[in-house]
Steps between C-alpha positions, in 0.01 A plus 500: 500500500682814589605582853320769691670841503329763714581869499486719807316761294215254440479407868493866601226559242261261677544690825796353688680755719857605436755304696641153546160333463525542122830316467382233745185447292701484178745246640235275652280503193784443255631213709175319585273593210754515219292308246170676569360769274571858598129586518427227755801600711397867494146402602642304792711799604186719486318255728789506746498879496124519560497257792845413634352345817370205297848422371696570819533132594571378147835325469596669173310828492509571874810721485337734249186517712699564819689789340176650373336472841802663666481780248123547548518513878792740488716260692868539434724216597794620703793292597504440871874463529702818511836535339801518723783745457830327545816676602354781710709398801814503290430846362454632851838356599658645188355844570627491854845394381515776237394764746766406758801464271698808403506599136 
């Protein structure tokens, strides 16, 4: 039996939106359903696309369903932690030093 090789073009053709959900679906399916036929895997992906709520709690397919539900509700996941800028105090000291020293 040959291993499963999915193409992003095929996943987009069944209606999946552009974005990371396609690569997530490809990775999960190729890892967990690698000896299944491509037709059965594509049918499963169609079912997930039609009703992601049914698969949201599934251990394997839940990540695909979660990403689809986030996409459908328009929810964008933002990181809650903000990046910190290091060295601002030092640049202030350096500016002050440069402005007070003669050239």
